[in-house]
ROFIZA-622155 format. One record per residue (C-alpha): residue in three letters; x, y, z. Coordinates in pm, whole numbers, plus 32768, in hexadecimal, padded with zeros to 4 digits. Example, Ala and Ser with C-alpha at 12.3 -4.5 7.8 and 13.67 -1.06 7.14 Angstrom:
2
<resn ala	px 84CE	py 7E3E	pz 830C>
<resn ser	px 8557	py 7F96	pz 82CA>
END
This chain:
322
<resn met	px 7ADD	py 77C5	pz 7F0C>
<resn ile	px 7C44	py 7818	pz 7F38>
<resn leu	px 7D4F	py 77B6	pz 7E15>
<resn ala	px 7E6A	py 76D0	pz 7E8E>
<resn phe	px 7F7E	py 77CC	pz 7E6A>
<resn phe	px 8087	py 7848	pz 7F5B>
<resn ala	px 81F9	py 7869	pz 7FAD>
<resn val	px 82AF	py 7892	pz 80F6>
<resn leu	px 8409	py 78DA	pz 813C>
<resn cys	px 846A	py 78A0	pz 82A2>
<resn val	px 8574	py 784D	pz 83A5>
<resn pro	px 84B6	py 774A	pz 8470>
<resn ala	px 857C	py 7743	pz 85AF>
<resn met	px 8511	py 78A9	pz 85E5>
<resn ala	px 8395	py 789A	pz 8580>
<resn asp	px 831A	py 78A1	pz 86E1>
<resn ala	px 83ED	py 79D0	pz 873D>
<resn lys	px 835E	py 7AE0	pz 866F>
<resn asp	px 8309	py 7C39	pz 86FF>
<resn leu	px 8255	py 7CA7	pz 85D0>
<resn arg	px 8181	py 7C3B	pz 84AC>
<resn val	px 8118	py 7D37	pz 83AB>
<resn gly	px 804C	py 7D1A	pz 826A>
<resn leu	px 7FE8	py 7DD7	pz 8142>
<resn trp	px 7EC8	py 7D83	pz 8051>
<resn his	px 7E5C	py 7E30	pz 7F06>
<resn val	px 7CF8	py 7D7C	pz 7F28>
<resn ser	px 7BC7	py 7E07	pz 7E88>
<resn leu	px 7B04	py 7EAF	pz 7F91>
<resn ser	px 7A71	py 7FBF	pz 7EC4>
<resn arg	px 7930	py 801E	pz 7E38>
<resn asp	px 78B0	py 8103	pz 7D26>
<resn gly	px 7810	py 81FF	pz 7E10>
<resn pro	px 7869	py 82B3	pz 7F69>
<resn gly	px 779B	py 81D4	pz 8084>
<resn leu	px 7783	py 80B6	pz 7FC3>
<resn leu	px 7894	py 7FDB	pz 8071>
<resn leu	px 77FD	py 8035	pz 81BB>
<resn arg	px 76A8	py 7FBE	pz 8145>
<resn asp	px 7741	py 7E5C	pz 80D9>
<resn leu	px 780B	py 7E46	pz 820F>
<resn leu	px 76D6	py 7E8F	pz 82E1>
<resn glu	px 7615	py 7D91	pz 8219>
<resn lys	px 7741	py 7C8C	pz 822E>
<resn asp	px 7795	py 7C45	pz 80BD>
<resn pro	px 7813	py 7B05	pz 8099>
<resn ala	px 7935	py 7B8B	pz 7FC8>
<resn leu	px 7998	py 7C64	pz 80E4>
<resn ile	px 797D	py 7B58	pz 81F6>
<resn ala	px 7A66	py 7A99	pz 812A>
<resn val	px 7B60	py 7BAE	pz 812A>
<resn ala	px 7B37	py 7BE1	pz 8289>
<resn asp	px 7B5E	py 7A77	pz 82DE>
<resn ala	px 7CAD	py 7A6A	pz 8206>
<resn ile	px 7D3A	py 7B8D	pz 82E9>
<resn gly	px 7CD0	py 7ACE	pz 841E>
<resn val	px 7D92	py 79A5	pz 83A4>
<resn ala	px 7EB7	py 7A4F	pz 8357>
<resn asp	px 7EAF	py 7AEA	pz 84BB>
<resn ala	px 7FA4	py 7C08	pz 847C>
<resn asp	px 7FC9	py 7D14	pz 8577>
<resn ile	px 7FA3	py 7E45	pz 848B>
<resn val	px 7F00	py 7E2D	pz 8323>
<resn val	px 7F13	py 7F21	pz 8215>
<resn leu	px 7DEF	py 7F19	pz 8124>
<resn thr	px 7E3B	py 7FF1	pz 7FFB>
<resn arg	px 7CD4	py 7FCE	pz 7F34>
<resn phe	px 7BE2	py 804E	pz 803F>
<resn asp	px 7AE2	py 8155	pz 801E>
<resn tyr	px 7B22	py 829A	pz 8100>
<resn asp	px 7A3A	py 831B	pz 81E5>
<resn ala	px 7AA4	py 843E	pz 82D2>
<resn ser	px 7A03	py 83AB	pz 8412>
<resn gly	px 7AB1	py 8254	pz 83F3>
<resn val	px 7953	py 81A7	pz 842C>
<resn thr	px 799B	py 80C3	pz 82DA>
<resn leu	px 7AF6	py 805E	pz 8347>
<resn arg	px 7A81	py 8019	pz 84AD>
<resn thr	px 796D	py 7F33	pz 8440>
<resn phe	px 7A4B	py 7E75	pz 8379>
<resn ala	px 7B31	py 7E59	pz 8485>
<resn asp	px 7A29	py 7DD3	pz 8568>
<resn leu	px 79BE	py 7CD9	pz 845A>
<resn val	px 7B3C	py 7C5A	pz 8448>
<resn asp	px 7B0E	py 7C33	pz 85E0>
<resn asn	px 7C76	py 7C1E	pz 860B>
<resn asp	px 7CBF	py 7D1D	pz 8718>
<resn tyr	px 7D0E	py 7E2D	pz 862C>
<resn arg	px 7CAE	py 7F55	pz 872D>
<resn phe	px 7D59	py 8051	pz 8666>
<resn val	px 7D00	py 80C8	pz 84FE>
<resn leu	px 7D5F	py 81DC	pz 842C>
<resn pro	px 7CC0	py 8227	pz 82D6>
<resn leu	px 7DAD	py 82D3	pz 81EA>
<resn asn	px 7CFF	py 83B6	pz 80DF>
<resn ser	px 7D9F	py 83A6	pz 7F91>
<resn asn	px 7DB5	py 8481	pz 7E62>
<resn ser	px 7CD8	py 8398	pz 7D8D>
<resn gly	px 7B94	py 8435	pz 7D17>
<resn arg	px 7BF8	py 858C	pz 7D9A>
<resn pro	px 7B93	py 8681	pz 7C5B>
<resn thr	px 7C9F	py 8755	pz 7BC7>
<resn asn	px 7BA5	py 8813	pz 7AD5>
<resn phe	px 7C8B	py 87CE	pz 79B1>
<resn asp	px 7C4F	py 86DA	pz 7893>
<resn ile	px 7D89	py 8624	pz 7903>
<resn asp	px 7D76	py 8500	pz 7800>
<resn gly	px 7D28	py 85F0	pz 76F1>
<resn asp	px 7BEC	py 854C	pz 765B>
<resn gly	px 7B1D	py 8670	pz 7665>
<resn arg	px 7A36	py 8623	pz 7796>
<resn leu	px 7A5F	py 86A3	pz 78DB>
<resn gly	px 7A00	py 85F5	pz 7A39>
<resn glu	px 7A61	py 849F	pz 79E3>
<resn pro	px 7B17	py 83B4	pz 7AC9>
<resn glu	px 7C43	py 83DD	pz 79E8>
<resn asp	px 7C41	py 8556	pz 7A2C>
<resn ala	px 7C7B	py 853C	pz 7BA0>
<resn his	px 7DC3	py 855D	pz 7C4C>
<resn ala	px 7DBA	py 83E7	pz 7C42>
<resn phe	px 7CB0	py 82F2	pz 7B91>
<resn gly	px 7B7A	py 82F0	pz 7C7F>
<resn arg	px 79F7	py 831F	pz 7C4D>
<resn phe	px 79F2	py 83D8	pz 7D90>
<resn pro	px 7AD4	py 8474	pz 7E7F>
<resn gly	px 7B59	py 8367	pz 7F5A>
<resn gln	px 7B12	py 823E	pz 7E80>
<resn glu	px 7C1A	py 8136	pz 7E9C>
<resn ala	px 7CCB	py 81E9	pz 7FC6>
<resn leu	px 7D99	py 8148	pz 80E3>
<resn gly	px 7D7B	py 80C2	pz 8239>
<resn ile	px 7E30	py 8030	pz 8356>
<resn leu	px 7DBF	py 7F31	pz 845C>
<resn ser	px 7EA0	py 7F00	pz 857E>
<resn arg	px 7EB8	py 7E58	pz 86EC>
<resn phe	px 7FAE	py 7F85	pz 874F>
<resn pro	px 7F7D	py 80F9	pz 8773>
<resn leu	px 7FA4	py 81C1	pz 8645>
<resn ala	px 8030	py 830C	pz 8678>
<resn val	px 7F38	py 83D1	pz 85B0>
<resn gln	px 7F94	py 8531	pz 8626>
<resn asn	px 80F2	py 84D2	pz 857F>
<resn val	px 807A	py 8453	pz 843A>
<resn his	px 8113	py 84FC	pz 8311>
<resn ser	px 8083	py 8506	pz 81BC>
<resn phe	px 812A	py 8578	pz 8071>
<resn asn	px 7FD8	py 8563	pz 7FAE>
<resn asp	px 7FC1	py 86EC	pz 7F72>
<resn met	px 812E	py 86FB	pz 7EC6>
<resn leu	px 810B	py 8766	pz 7D54>
<resn trp	px 81BD	py 8692	pz 7C56>
<resn arg	px 8284	py 87BF	pz 7BE0>
<resn asp	px 82FA	py 8809	pz 7D4F>
<resn leu	px 83C7	py 86A9	pz 7D65>
<resn pro	px 853D	py 86DB	pz 7D3C>
<resn gly	px 8596	py 8636	pz 7BF3>
<resn thr	px 842A	py 8626	pz 7B7D>
<resn leu	px 83F1	py 8577	pz 7A36>
<resn val	px 82BF	py 8652	pz 7A05>
<resn leu	px 82AE	py 870A	pz 78BC>
<resn lys	px 8258	py 886F	pz 786B>
<resn ser	px 816D	py 87E6	pz 777F>
<resn asp	px 80A8	py 8707	pz 7869>
<resn ile	px 7F3F	py 8772	pz 7891>
<resn gly	px 7F0C	py 87FB	pz 7A12>
<resn leu	px 805E	py 883C	pz 7A3E>
<resn gly	px 8021	py 8962	pz 7B56>
<resn ile	px 7F28	py 887D	pz 7C06>
<resn gln	px 7F66	py 870C	pz 7BD3>
<resn arg	px 7FDB	py 866F	pz 7D1F>
<resn leu	px 80F6	py 855B	pz 7D01>
<resn ser	px 8043	py 845D	pz 7DD4>
<resn ser	px 7F44	py 8373	pz 7D53>
<resn gly	px 7ED6	py 8298	pz 7E78>
<resn gly	px 7FBB	py 834F	pz 7F67>
<resn his	px 80FD	py 8355	pz 802C>
<resn trp	px 80DC	py 835A	pz 81A1>
<resn leu	px 81B7	py 8331	pz 82CF>
<resn val	px 8105	py 8283	pz 83EB>
<resn pro	px 8197	py 824E	pz 8548>
<resn val	px 8129	py 8122	pz 860D>
<resn leu	px 81A0	py 80D1	pz 8774>
<resn val	px 81F3	py 7F72	pz 878B>
<resn pro	px 8254	py 7EAD	pz 88CD>
<resn gly	px 83B3	py 7E4C	pz 88F3>
<resn lys	px 845C	py 7D6A	pz 89F8>
<resn ser	px 848E	py 7E91	pz 8ACE>
<resn asp	px 83CB	py 7FBD	pz 8A5C>
<resn glu	px 830D	py 802D	pz 891B>
<resn leu	px 83B8	py 8076	pz 87E5>
<resn gln	px 8341	py 815F	pz 86DD>
<resn val	px 833B	py 80DD	pz 8593>
<resn thr	px 82D8	py 81A8	pz 844B>
<resn leu	px 8200	py 8118	pz 8341>
<resn leu	px 8237	py 8198	pz 81D3>
<resn ile	px 80EC	py 814F	pz 8149>
<resn gly	px 8075	py 81A9	pz 7FF5>
<resn his	px 7FFA	py 8143	pz 7EA2>
<resn ala	px 8076	py 81C2	pz 7D41>
<resn gly	px 7FC8	py 81D7	pz 7BFB>
<resn pro	px 801F	py 80DF	pz 7B08>
<resn pro	px 8128	py 8128	pz 79E1>
<resn val	px 801B	py 80D6	pz 78D2>
<resn phe	px 7EE5	py 8146	pz 784E>
<resn asp	px 7F7F	py 828A	pz 7785>
<resn gly	px 8011	py 82B3	pz 7645>
<resn pro	px 8166	py 82EF	pz 75B5>
<resn glu	px 8195	py 842F	pz 768B>
<resn asp	px 81A8	py 8330	pz 77B4>
<resn arg	px 8105	py 841A	pz 78B4>
<resn asn	px 8099	py 8301	pz 799B>
<resn gly	px 81DD	py 825B	pz 7974>
<resn arg	px 82AF	py 83A7	pz 79D7>
<resn arg	px 81B2	py 83CA	pz 7AEC>
<resn asn	px 81EA	py 8279	pz 7B74>
<resn arg	px 8370	py 829A	pz 7B7E>
<resn asp	px 8347	py 83DF	pz 7C32>
<resn glu	px 825E	py 834B	pz 7D36>
<resn leu	px 8383	py 8248	pz 7D7D>
<resn arg	px 8496	py 8365	pz 7D6F>
<resn leu	px 83BC	py 841B	pz 7E88>
<resn trp	px 83F3	py 82E1	pz 7F65>
<resn glu	px 855F	py 82CC	pz 7F0E>
<resn gln	px 857E	py 843E	pz 7F8D>
<resn ile	px 84B8	py 840E	pz 80C1>
<resn ile	px 857B	py 82BC	pz 812E>
<resn glu	px 86BA	py 8369	pz 8113>
<resn gly	px 865B	py 845D	pz 8229>
<resn leu	px 85DA	py 832D	pz 8318>
<resn thr	px 8683	py 82C1	pz 8442>
<resn asp	px 8589	py 8218	pz 8520>
<resn pro	px 8538	py 809E	pz 84B6>
<resn phe	px 8426	py 808E	pz 83A7>
<resn leu	px 835D	py 7FC2	pz 82D6>
<resn phe	px 8312	py 8001	pz 816B>
<resn met	px 81CC	py 7F83	pz 812C>
<resn ala	px 8133	py 8002	pz 7FCB>
<resn asn	px 80DF	py 7F94	pz 7E68>
<resn thr	px 81D4	py 8030	pz 7D92>
<resn asn	px 811C	py 7F95	pz 7C4D>
<resn leu	px 8280	py 7F57	pz 7BC9>
<resn asp	px 8328	py 7DF3	pz 7BA4>
<resn pro	px 849C	py 7E03	pz 7B7C>
<resn glu	px 849E	py 7CDD	pz 7A7B>
<resn arg	px 8357	py 7CDF	pz 79D4>
<resn gly	px 8265	py 7DDC	pz 7937>
<resn glu	px 8263	py 7F51	pz 78F3>
<resn gly	px 82F0	py 807B	pz 7993>
<resn ala	px 843D	py 80B9	pz 7A4D>
<resn arg	px 84A8	py 7F5B	pz 7A8C>
<resn asp	px 8613	py 7FA9	pz 7AC5>
<resn ala	px 85A6	py 80BA	pz 7BBD>
<resn met	px 84CF	py 7FBD	pz 7C7B>
<resn ala	px 85FD	py 7EC0	pz 7C7D>
<resn leu	px 86F2	py 7FE2	pz 7CF0>
<resn phe	px 8601	py 8042	pz 7E0B>
<resn leu	px 85E9	py 7EDB	pz 7E7A>
<resn ala	px 8773	py 7ED6	pz 7E93>
<resn asn	px 8769	py 7FF3	pz 7F89>
<resn pro	px 8847	py 7F89	pz 80A8>
<resn gln	px 8748	py 8027	pz 81AA>
<resn leu	px 8638	py 7F30	pz 8122>
<resn gln	px 860A	py 7DB6	pz 8131>
<resn asp	px 8554	py 7CED	pz 803D>
<resn pro	px 84C2	py 7BC6	pz 80DB>
<resn leu	px 83E7	py 7B4F	pz 7FC0>
<resn ala	px 84EA	py 7B9C	pz 7EA7>
<resn gly	px 8449	py 7B0D	pz 7D4C>
<resn gln	px 82F1	py 7AB0	pz 7DF4>
<resn val	px 81B9	py 7AF9	pz 7D0D>
<resn thr	px 80BB	py 7BC8	pz 7DC0>
<resn ala	px 7FCC	py 7C29	pz 7CA4>
<resn his	px 7F50	py 7AEA	pz 7BE1>
<resn trp	px 7ED1	py 7B8D	pz 7AAF>
<resn asp	px 7E83	py 7AD3	pz 7978>
<resn arg	px 7EE8	py 7C00	pz 78C6>
<resn pro	px 8003	py 7C8A	pz 78B6>
<resn gly	px 8034	py 7B57	pz 7980>
<resn pro	px 80C4	py 7B13	pz 7AEF>
<resn met	px 8185	py 7C34	pz 7B7E>
<resn arg	px 8213	py 7CB7	pz 7CC4>
<resn val	px 8185	py 7E1E	pz 7CFA>
<resn ser	px 814E	py 7E05	pz 7E91>
<resn tyr	px 8267	py 7E1F	pz 7F88>
<resn val	px 8290	py 7DF6	pz 8101>
<resn leu	px 840D	py 7E78	pz 812F>
<resn pro	px 848F	py 7E8E	pz 8295>
<resn ser	px 85B1	py 7F73	pz 82D1>
<resn ser	px 86EC	py 7EB6	pz 82F6>
<resn asp	px 870E	py 7EC9	pz 848C>
<resn phe	px 85EA	py 7DC8	pz 8499>
<resn glu	px 8618	py 7C74	pz 84A2>
<resn val	px 853C	py 7BAD	pz 83A2>
<resn leu	px 84A8	py 7A62	pz 840C>
<resn ser	px 83C8	py 79EF	pz 8306>
<resn ala	px 82F8	py 7A85	pz 81D2>
<resn thr	px 81BF	py 79E8	pz 8137>
<resn val	px 8100	py 7A2F	pz 7FF9>
<resn trp	px 7F90	py 79B7	pz 8058>
<resn pro	px 7E9B	py 78EF	pz 7F90>
<resn val	px 7DD5	py 79C8	pz 7E98>
<resn leu	px 7C5E	py 79ED	pz 7EE9>
<resn ala	px 7B74	py 797E	pz 7DC5>
<resn asp	px 7B1A	py 7ABB	pz 7CEE>
<resn his	px 7C66	py 7B72	pz 7D6C>
<resn asp	px 7D91	py 7B8B	pz 7CBF>
<resn arg	px 7E74	py 7C17	pz 7DDF>
<resn ser	px 7F1F	py 7B4F	pz 7F07>
<resn leu	px 7F2B	py 7BCA	pz 805E>
<resn ile	px 8099	py 7BC6	pz 80C0>
<resn thr	px 8122	py 7BB1	pz 823A>
<resn val	px 8271	py 7BC0	pz 82D1>
<resn asp	px 82EB	py 7B67	pz 8411>
<resn leu	px 83E8	py 7C32	pz 84D0>
<resn val	px 84CB	py 7C54	pz 85FE>
<resn leu	px 84C7	py 7DBE	pz 8678>
<resn pro	px 8616	py 7E7A	pz 8672>
<resn asn	px 86BE	py 7E6D	pz 87CB>
<resn ala	px 85D9	py 7D6D	pz 8830>
<resn pro	px 86D0	py 7C19	pz 8867>
<resn leu	px 862F	py 7AD0	pz 8843>
<resn pro	px 85F2	py 7A36	pz 89B3>
END
């Protein structure tokens, strides 16, 4: 069952001229133990088939999934791509910091080894990691991860000397990656860099605001990365920040969206349909300013899910309309 909610922003006259459609979905493709997602895919769990069908209908050339359990072989992601059956010949699993142990009592509750004590909340290493489905080649040899960076090493960091695990705590929760993809242009391939990530929420802490400060610094790392980019890029990430609603550094998110290097084709649109704390925008597909944006869509919400798939249709830089 699909709820009747979606929004489209578009330029109708150009709708057939797109070079590229990209999608981002923080959809629940995670289980409570390693290998369980693959088991359910092989058994064709109806809920997973519904997600695969929705991705098939959206028909994006590149889809980033930000809640997909990791396995190093990539078999789980390949199996899901085959279930979608949408010519996704290239897949790339991305291992997050979720569930990676710190050996510290990070939440200070006197118990070690809990999901809250990992570098990012997780019951096992790689739970709720990320994955890419693509029709176009991914330059895997040139993928750059920032996931090993310690929080204290970020220039301008908001970490405090009193924070538990100061010497080992990684900055990234879900992760920060640069993933080059080779997209067919009008005359030759164009390298487009995907900026992929998922930040921890700025809540579930106390007055020390540890999660809020870390979430702000995860966005700060993206700010610093973008400053150094020259090639066309697509920011495709969950910042877990709404520029207008909810907790966290809303002003910082608003400033990020106002960056002249970026375009915001879904300004103000809700992507997370929560009862509490209420509808919010926390997932973003932001093309660099050299793309031409044709349309952007928030797709219908699946039953038993609370996040929308979002897609953006684009004309590539230096690829004039026919």
